VMD Tcl script that builds the backbone (N, CA, C; Angstrom):
set m [mol new atoms 318]
animate dup $m
set s [atomselect $m all]
$s set {name element resname resid chain x y z} {
  {N N MET 1 A -21.262 -39.490 -28.355}
  {CA C MET 1 A -20.354 -39.448 -28.938}
  {C C MET 1 A -18.329 -39.397 -28.341}
  {N N ARG 2 A -18.675 -41.437 -29.037}
  {CA C ARG 2 A -17.745 -41.978 -28.475}
  {C C ARG 2 A -15.721 -41.584 -28.406}
  {N N ARG 3 A -14.846 -41.141 -28.156}
  {CA C ARG 3 A -13.656 -40.109 -29.049}
  {C C ARG 3 A -13.121 -41.458 -29.285}
  {N N ILE 4 A -12.447 -41.972 -30.226}
  {CA C ILE 4 A -11.878 -43.485 -30.520}
  {C C ILE 4 A -9.844 -42.858 -30.449}
  {N N CYS 5 A -9.269 -43.322 -29.658}
  {CA C CYS 5 A -7.518 -42.455 -29.569}
  {C C CYS 5 A -6.915 -43.900 -30.235}
  {N N THR 6 A -7.347 -45.216 -31.030}
  {CA C THR 6 A -6.107 -45.542 -31.554}
  {C C THR 6 A -6.892 -46.638 -32.123}
  {N N LYS 7 A -6.424 -47.130 -33.225}
  {CA C LYS 7 A -6.932 -47.768 -34.186}
  {C C LYS 7 A -7.959 -48.995 -33.783}
  {N N ALA 8 A -6.945 -50.049 -33.189}
  {CA C ALA 8 A -7.599 -50.684 -32.537}
  {C C ALA 8 A -8.331 -51.020 -31.956}
  {N N GLU 9 A -8.556 -49.494 -31.095}
  {CA C GLU 9 A -9.895 -49.327 -30.400}
  {C C GLU 9 A -10.916 -48.879 -31.815}
  {N N PHE 10 A -10.951 -48.568 -32.972}
  {CA C PHE 10 A -11.807 -48.077 -33.826}
  {C C PHE 10 A -12.160 -49.823 -34.121}
  {N N GLN 11 A -11.558 -50.708 -34.494}
  {CA C GLN 11 A -11.683 -52.136 -35.259}
  {C C GLN 11 A -13.077 -52.450 -34.147}
  {N N ARG 12 A -11.905 -52.448 -32.914}
  {CA C ARG 12 A -12.845 -53.127 -31.534}
  {C C ARG 12 A -14.492 -52.951 -31.585}
  {N N GLU 13 A -14.113 -50.965 -31.878}
  {CA C GLU 13 A -16.195 -51.067 -32.503}
  {C C GLU 13 A -16.595 -51.667 -33.778}
  {N N LEU 14 A -15.470 -51.647 -34.530}
  {CA C LEU 14 A -16.949 -51.911 -35.275}
  {C C LEU 14 A -17.162 -52.995 -35.723}
  {N N GLU 15 A -16.880 -53.943 -34.604}
  {CA C GLU 15 A -16.732 -55.471 -34.224}
  {C C GLU 15 A -17.788 -55.729 -33.389}
  {N N ASP 16 A -17.777 -54.993 -32.221}
  {CA C ASP 16 A -18.704 -54.750 -31.371}
  {C C ASP 16 A -20.458 -53.735 -32.220}
  {N N ALA 17 A -20.476 -52.946 -33.092}
  {CA C ALA 17 A -21.177 -53.249 -33.777}
  {C C ALA 17 A -22.145 -53.519 -33.988}
  {N N GLY 18 A -21.950 -54.728 -34.329}
  {CA C GLY 18 A -22.436 -56.047 -35.075}
  {C C GLY 18 A -23.369 -55.188 -36.251}
  {N N ASP 19 A -24.557 -55.679 -35.878}
  {CA C ASP 19 A -24.954 -55.217 -37.422}
  {C C ASP 19 A -25.838 -53.883 -37.219}
  {N N ARG 20 A -25.401 -52.925 -36.613}
  {CA C ARG 20 A -25.411 -51.828 -36.253}
  {C C ARG 20 A -24.784 -50.267 -37.282}
  {N N LEU 21 A -25.152 -49.368 -37.741}
  {CA C LEU 21 A -24.542 -48.615 -38.183}
  {C C LEU 21 A -23.390 -47.974 -37.635}
  {N N VAL 22 A -22.438 -47.812 -37.848}
  {CA C VAL 22 A -21.234 -46.755 -37.158}
  {C C VAL 22 A -20.997 -45.711 -38.369}
  {N N ALA 23 A -21.210 -44.256 -37.435}
  {CA C ALA 23 A -21.455 -42.538 -38.171}
  {C C ALA 23 A -19.637 -42.645 -37.347}
  {N N VAL 24 A -19.097 -41.941 -38.080}
  {CA C VAL 24 A -17.419 -41.937 -37.674}
  {C C VAL 24 A -17.425 -40.179 -38.292}
  {N N ASP 25 A -17.241 -39.803 -37.737}
  {CA C ASP 25 A -17.028 -37.993 -37.245}
  {C C ASP 25 A -15.370 -37.482 -37.089}
  {N N PHE 26 A -14.534 -37.725 -38.317}
  {CA C PHE 26 A -12.789 -37.700 -38.155}
  {C C PHE 26 A -12.690 -35.962 -38.234}
  {N N THR 27 A -12.094 -35.671 -37.685}
  {CA C THR 27 A -12.397 -33.993 -36.787}
  {C C THR 27 A -10.846 -33.710 -35.975}
  {N N ALA 28 A -10.334 -31.911 -36.346}
  {CA C ALA 28 A -8.984 -31.182 -35.684}
  {C C ALA 28 A -9.765 -30.289 -35.625}
  {N N ASP 29 A -8.498 -30.665 -33.769}
  {CA C ASP 29 A -9.418 -28.511 -33.721}
  {C C ASP 29 A -8.827 -27.874 -34.371}
  {N N TRP 30 A -8.004 -28.083 -35.729}
  {CA C TRP 30 A -7.510 -26.830 -36.581}
  {C C TRP 30 A -8.600 -26.364 -37.939}
  {N N CYS 31 A -9.695 -27.624 -37.106}
  {CA C CYS 31 A -10.577 -27.571 -38.697}
  {C C CYS 31 A -11.577 -26.772 -38.513}
  {N N THR 32 A -11.641 -25.759 -39.198}
  {CA C THR 32 A -12.413 -24.690 -37.972}
  {C C THR 32 A -14.077 -25.104 -39.236}
  {N N LYS 33 A -14.673 -25.613 -40.537}
  {CA C LYS 33 A -15.560 -25.941 -40.346}
  {C C LYS 33 A -16.241 -27.446 -39.416}
  {N N ASN 34 A -15.423 -28.063 -39.463}
  {CA C ASN 34 A -15.353 -29.063 -37.793}
  {C C ASN 34 A -16.506 -28.762 -37.276}
  {N N ASP 35 A -16.350 -27.877 -36.946}
  {CA C ASP 35 A -17.837 -27.561 -35.974}
  {C C ASP 35 A -18.612 -27.178 -36.527}
  {N N HIS 36 A -19.396 -27.211 -37.447}
  {CA C HIS 36 A -20.736 -26.988 -38.500}
  {C C HIS 36 A -21.031 -28.567 -38.071}
  {N N VAL 37 A -20.208 -29.796 -38.161}
  {CA C VAL 37 A -20.403 -31.442 -39.142}
  {C C VAL 37 A -21.145 -31.796 -37.497}
  {N N THR 38 A -19.674 -31.609 -36.312}
  {CA C THR 38 A -20.204 -32.138 -34.959}
  {C C THR 38 A -21.516 -31.407 -34.964}
  {N N LYS 39 A -22.025 -30.343 -34.472}
  {CA C LYS 39 A -22.861 -29.716 -34.126}
  {C C LYS 39 A -24.231 -30.622 -35.238}
  {N N ARG 40 A -24.238 -30.690 -36.636}
  {CA C ARG 40 A -25.697 -31.869 -36.929}
  {C C ARG 40 A -25.440 -32.680 -36.300}
  {N N LEU 41 A -24.153 -33.914 -36.315}
  {CA C LEU 41 A -24.466 -34.924 -35.463}
  {C C LEU 41 A -24.508 -35.106 -33.730}
  {N N ASN 42 A -24.700 -34.313 -33.476}
  {CA C ASN 42 A -24.899 -33.898 -31.898}
  {C C ASN 42 A -26.315 -33.610 -32.028}
  {N N ASN 43 A -27.074 -33.061 -33.146}
  {CA C ASN 43 A -28.183 -32.311 -32.921}
  {C C ASN 43 A -28.956 -34.379 -33.232}
  {N N VAL 44 A -28.529 -34.710 -34.470}
  {CA C VAL 44 A -29.831 -36.080 -34.309}
  {C C VAL 44 A -28.827 -37.251 -33.340}
  {N N MET 45 A -28.043 -37.273 -33.033}
  {CA C MET 45 A -27.686 -38.539 -32.124}
  {C C MET 45 A -28.602 -38.984 -31.155}
  {N N TYR 46 A -29.701 -38.079 -30.643}
  {CA C TYR 46 A -30.129 -37.249 -29.444}
  {C C TYR 46 A -31.677 -38.047 -30.661}
  {N N GLN 47 A -32.468 -38.382 -31.634}
  {CA C GLN 47 A -33.400 -38.924 -32.513}
  {C C GLN 47 A -33.803 -39.594 -31.755}
  {N N PRO 48 A -34.597 -40.378 -31.344}
  {CA C PRO 48 A -34.862 -42.251 -31.190}
  {C C PRO 48 A -34.888 -43.000 -32.459}
  {N N GLU 49 A -35.279 -42.066 -33.797}
  {CA C GLU 49 A -35.068 -43.286 -34.539}
  {C C GLU 49 A -33.360 -42.845 -35.287}
  {N N PHE 50 A -32.407 -42.744 -34.279}
  {CA C PHE 50 A -31.099 -42.191 -34.975}
  {C C PHE 50 A -30.395 -43.445 -33.604}
  {N N SER 51 A -31.020 -43.858 -31.995}
  {CA C SER 51 A -30.832 -44.645 -31.247}
  {C C SER 51 A -30.113 -45.692 -31.765}
  {N N GLU 52 A -29.777 -46.453 -32.434}
  {CA C GLU 52 A -29.391 -48.127 -32.910}
  {C C GLU 52 A -27.897 -47.514 -32.910}
  {N N VAL 53 A -28.474 -46.128 -33.980}
  {CA C VAL 53 A -27.049 -45.892 -34.446}
  {C C VAL 53 A -25.485 -45.559 -33.656}
  {N N VAL 54 A -24.431 -46.122 -34.086}
  {CA C VAL 54 A -23.203 -46.154 -32.849}
  {C C VAL 54 A -22.395 -44.484 -33.406}
  {N N PHE 55 A -21.906 -43.793 -32.513}
  {CA C PHE 55 A -21.803 -42.121 -33.260}
  {C C PHE 55 A -19.980 -42.374 -32.383}
  {N N LEU 56 A -18.923 -41.980 -33.146}
  {CA C LEU 56 A -18.011 -42.395 -32.576}
  {C C LEU 56 A -17.111 -41.217 -33.559}
  {N N GLN 57 A -16.059 -40.954 -33.002}
  {CA C GLN 57 A -15.246 -39.486 -32.777}
  {C C GLN 57 A -14.200 -39.912 -33.582}
  {N N VAL 58 A -12.999 -39.533 -33.912}
  {CA C VAL 58 A -11.386 -40.153 -34.701}
  {C C VAL 58 A -10.731 -38.150 -34.595}
  {N N ASP 59 A -10.109 -37.719 -34.042}
  {CA C ASP 59 A -9.282 -36.820 -33.772}
  {C C ASP 59 A -7.750 -37.181 -34.761}
  {N N VAL 60 A -8.249 -36.459 -35.839}
  {CA C VAL 60 A -6.968 -36.625 -36.910}
  {C C VAL 60 A -5.871 -36.117 -35.563}
  {N N ASP 61 A -5.067 -35.610 -35.445}
  {CA C ASP 61 A -4.209 -35.185 -35.611}
  {C C ASP 61 A -3.591 -36.223 -33.372}
  {N N ASP 62 A -4.832 -36.790 -32.681}
  {CA C ASP 62 A -4.215 -37.662 -31.540}
  {C C ASP 62 A -4.824 -38.810 -32.360}
  {N N ASN 63 A -5.284 -40.112 -33.379}
  {CA C ASN 63 A -4.620 -40.859 -33.250}
  {C C ASN 63 A -4.690 -41.074 -35.452}
  {N N GLU 64 A -2.969 -40.516 -35.342}
  {CA C GLU 64 A -2.753 -40.411 -36.798}
  {C C GLU 64 A -2.874 -41.936 -37.887}
  {N N ASP 65 A -3.605 -42.705 -36.761}
  {CA C ASP 65 A -3.362 -44.314 -37.962}
  {C C ASP 65 A -4.261 -45.390 -38.002}
  {N N THR 66 A -5.309 -44.496 -37.490}
  {CA C THR 66 A -7.565 -44.866 -37.523}
  {C C THR 66 A -7.524 -43.806 -39.327}
  {N N PRO 67 A -7.179 -42.451 -39.652}
  {CA C PRO 67 A -7.369 -41.553 -40.936}
  {C C PRO 67 A -7.226 -41.890 -41.602}
  {N N ALA 68 A -5.691 -42.488 -41.288}
  {CA C ALA 68 A -4.682 -43.701 -42.630}
  {C C ALA 68 A -5.230 -44.733 -43.209}
  {N N PHE 69 A -5.963 -44.836 -42.124}
  {CA C PHE 69 A -6.384 -46.941 -42.538}
  {C C PHE 69 A -7.963 -46.817 -42.470}
  {N N CYS 70 A -8.740 -45.401 -43.070}
  {CA C CYS 70 A -9.838 -45.551 -43.631}
  {C C CYS 70 A -9.963 -44.563 -44.673}
  {N N LYS 71 A -8.771 -44.192 -44.986}
  {CA C LYS 71 A -8.380 -43.402 -46.234}
  {C C LYS 71 A -9.400 -41.678 -45.816}
  {N N VAL 72 A -8.839 -41.174 -45.115}
  {CA C VAL 72 A -9.455 -39.889 -45.538}
  {C C VAL 72 A -8.644 -38.317 -45.835}
  {N N ASP 73 A -9.811 -38.072 -47.362}
  {CA C ASP 73 A -7.729 -37.084 -47.724}
  {C C ASP 73 A -8.368 -35.458 -46.989}
  {N N PHE 74 A -9.355 -35.781 -46.094}
  {CA C PHE 74 A -9.597 -34.079 -46.458}
  {C C PHE 74 A -10.842 -33.799 -45.512}
  {N N LEU 75 A -10.619 -33.032 -44.700}
  {CA C LEU 75 A -11.407 -33.301 -43.652}
  {C C LEU 75 A -12.022 -31.502 -43.876}
  {N N PRO 76 A -13.618 -31.785 -42.598}
  {CA C PRO 76 A -14.414 -33.046 -41.880}
  {C C PRO 76 A -15.190 -33.579 -43.197}
  {N N THR 77 A -15.028 -35.371 -42.553}
  {CA C THR 77 A -15.475 -36.565 -43.433}
  {C C THR 77 A -16.371 -37.244 -42.478}
  {N N VAL 78 A -17.342 -37.601 -42.724}
  {CA C VAL 78 A -17.885 -38.436 -41.542}
  {C C VAL 78 A -17.933 -39.176 -43.081}
  {N N GLN 79 A -17.228 -41.132 -41.858}
  {CA C GLN 79 A -17.952 -42.188 -42.831}
  {C C GLN 79 A -18.346 -43.062 -41.367}
  {N N PHE 80 A -19.816 -44.463 -42.777}
  {CA C PHE 80 A -20.560 -44.940 -42.393}
  {C C PHE 80 A -19.446 -45.917 -42.936}
  {N N TYR 81 A -20.454 -46.909 -41.394}
  {CA C TYR 81 A -19.830 -47.990 -42.275}
  {C C TYR 81 A -20.482 -49.550 -40.764}
  {N N ARG 82 A -21.071 -50.513 -41.842}
  {CA C ARG 82 A -21.857 -51.422 -40.975}
  {C C ARG 82 A -21.197 -53.201 -41.235}
  {N N TYR 83 A -21.203 -54.132 -40.748}
  {CA C TYR 83 A -20.544 -55.179 -40.754}
  {C C TYR 83 A -19.236 -54.717 -41.081}
  {N N GLY 84 A -18.739 -54.152 -40.371}
  {CA C GLY 84 A -17.168 -53.676 -40.919}
  {C C GLY 84 A -16.758 -52.932 -41.718}
  {N N GLN 85 A -17.584 -52.467 -42.762}
  {CA C GLN 85 A -17.655 -51.864 -44.518}
  {C C GLN 85 A -17.908 -50.587 -44.276}
  {N N LYS 86 A -17.128 -50.038 -44.984}
  {CA C LYS 86 A -17.592 -48.530 -45.094}
  {C C LYS 86 A -18.618 -48.689 -45.933}
  {N N VAL 87 A -20.192 -47.613 -45.289}
  {CA C VAL 87 A -20.789 -48.113 -46.878}
  {C C VAL 87 A -21.297 -46.375 -47.479}
  {N N SER 88 A -21.058 -46.014 -46.809}
  {CA C SER 88 A -21.180 -44.457 -47.121}
  {C C SER 88 A -20.158 -43.008 -46.370}
  {N N GLU 89 A -19.903 -41.985 -47.844}
  {CA C GLU 89 A -19.433 -40.911 -47.296}
  {C C GLU 89 A -20.121 -39.664 -46.867}
  {N N ILE 90 A -19.218 -38.130 -46.074}
  {CA C ILE 90 A -20.044 -37.121 -46.734}
  {C C ILE 90 A -18.883 -36.222 -46.188}
  {N N TYR 91 A -19.154 -34.867 -46.471}
  {CA C TYR 91 A -18.310 -33.873 -46.354}
  {C C TYR 91 A -19.192 -33.310 -46.015}
  {N N GLU 92 A -18.613 -31.722 -45.236}
  {CA C GLU 92 A -18.648 -30.850 -44.697}
  {C C GLU 92 A -20.374 -30.023 -46.033}
  {N N ASP 93 A -19.047 -30.356 -47.134}
  {CA C ASP 93 A -20.362 -29.497 -48.002}
  {C C ASP 93 A -21.478 -30.482 -48.281}
  {N N THR 94 A -21.569 -31.357 -47.801}
  {CA C THR 94 A -22.784 -32.456 -48.215}
  {C C THR 94 A -23.515 -33.114 -47.066}
  {N N ILE 95 A -22.908 -32.448 -45.844}
  {CA C ILE 95 A -23.773 -32.594 -44.770}
  {C C ILE 95 A -25.409 -32.212 -44.270}
  {N N ASP 96 A -25.721 -32.046 -45.058}
  {CA C ASP 96 A -27.120 -31.582 -44.912}
  {C C ASP 96 A -28.184 -32.898 -45.965}
  {N N ASN 97 A -27.348 -34.081 -46.527}
  {CA C ASN 97 A -27.297 -35.386 -45.812}
  {C C ASN 97 A -27.290 -36.965 -44.940}
  {N N LEU 98 A -26.455 -36.313 -44.276}
  {CA C LEU 98 A -26.656 -36.464 -43.068}
  {C C LEU 98 A -27.880 -37.521 -42.145}
  {N N THR 99 A -29.344 -36.816 -42.811}
  {CA C THR 99 A -30.399 -37.605 -42.083}
  {C C THR 99 A -30.456 -38.910 -43.446}
  {N N SER 100 A -30.990 -38.278 -44.131}
  {CA C SER 100 A -31.260 -38.898 -45.302}
  {C C SER 100 A -30.106 -40.551 -45.868}
  {N N VAL 101 A -29.004 -39.842 -45.292}
  {CA C VAL 101 A -27.878 -41.192 -45.109}
  {C C VAL 101 A -28.058 -42.248 -43.886}
  {N N LEU 102 A -27.696 -41.583 -42.912}
  {CA C LEU 102 A -28.584 -42.351 -41.818}
  {C C LEU 102 A -29.687 -43.276 -42.208}
  {N N ARG 103 A -31.069 -42.462 -42.702}
  {CA C ARG 103 A -32.216 -43.367 -42.649}
  {C C ARG 103 A -32.029 -44.194 -43.962}
  {N N LEU 104 A -31.123 -44.540 -44.742}
  {CA C LEU 104 A -30.601 -45.333 -45.630}
  {C C LEU 104 A -30.515 -46.194 -45.229}
  {N N HIS 105 A -29.091 -45.744 -44.346}
  {CA C HIS 105 A -27.557 -47.422 -43.145}
  {C C HIS 105 A -28.333 -47.695 -41.780}
  {N N ARG 106 A -29.594 -47.178 -42.217}
  {CA C ARG 106 A -29.296 -47.828 -40.375}
  {C C ARG 106 A -29.944 -48.768 -40.361}
}
mol reanalyze $m
mol bondsrecalc $m
mol representation Tube
mol addrep $m
């Protein structure tokens, strides 16, 4: 999972992804629930069926502009983008839907 440090870098990743699905894990060191979400993402990102998905991570404390731009209201949040547009969003309590969302939008 590639860590994104600036809003400009985030926007560049979305552009470079083209028609590929982008999954963005918004995280913070202080968020204890985030470990569960990150582990789930790490488990699926190496599955062959998701090899074309771009997985990114944004630390909300190190990169405050991107979460504000993406309207992230609470953690943990995973947002999904295609063609630079948000197509879905899940939270810690809906992480069980991760593979379904990935399959739907990939």
